[in-house]
Residue, then its C-alpha position, 0 to 999 in steps of 0.5 A: m704055491a708057485i706056478e711053473v712054466g710048462k705045467k697046466a695052469p690052475a683052473f678057475t671059475l670067477e665072476s666077471s664084470e661083463g656078467g656071468k662067470v669066466k671059466l679058464g677051461e672054456h678058452t682051450g685053443k686061445v692064449v689067455v693073459v691073466y694079470f693080478y693087481p691089488r685094487d681098482n682105481t689106484p694109480g699103478c693099477t689104473v696105468q696097468a689097466q689102461e695099458f692092457s686096454a690099449s693093447i687089446p686090439q693087437l692081442q685080439k689079432l693074435g688070438a689072445v684074451v686078457y683078464g684082470i683079477s683082484k679081490d674087488t667086488i663086481a660093482s667096483h670092477c664095473k665102475f673102474r671099467d666104465k670110468y676108464g673105458l677098459k676093453f677087457p673083463l675084470l674078474t673077482d677073486s673074493d676069497g683069494k684062492v685063485m691068487e694063491a694058486y697062481g702065486a699072486w698072494g703072499d708076503k710083501v713090503m708096503y711102506g716098510k711094513k711086511m704084510k700079506g697081500i696081492i702081488r702084482s703079477t702076470v701069467v700067459i697061458g698057451k692054447d694048450g692050457k699050460v703056463v708059457k710065461h710067468w712074471p712073479k713081480v711086475s713093475v707097471k712101466g713097460h710090462v704090457a709091451e713084454v706081454v704083447e711080445t710074449v704073445k707074438s712069439l706064440a703066434 
């Protein structure tokens, strides 16, 4: 299932590394950046998380919130967050339903083998709850700068 720019973003309620649950519906009136990544503490995922973390002050000034989502446990997320001083919540999608709804789960090729897995992708959701921008396959380098520019264009 793919998400579409201009359509309402799929609702979700997920456990957070900050304790409790995060509901997308509670963020009406804010820009929400949701990025999906394969695994805590892997090289590409660490670089991506650190770049998002570094951009948090700028994104907060623009009225945006950021969530990183993977299948990792809350315990794993907390260790990852603490190890790298991440400044945003990491959410657990253990059954992968949110990833499927956002097109972040599917076929990918790893080491020459086709397999199902998490597709590194990012979605920017506008204040009205609609998808503003979707990057279906993300390269880590320079991506966060693109996200910040997109959020700026909404301010």
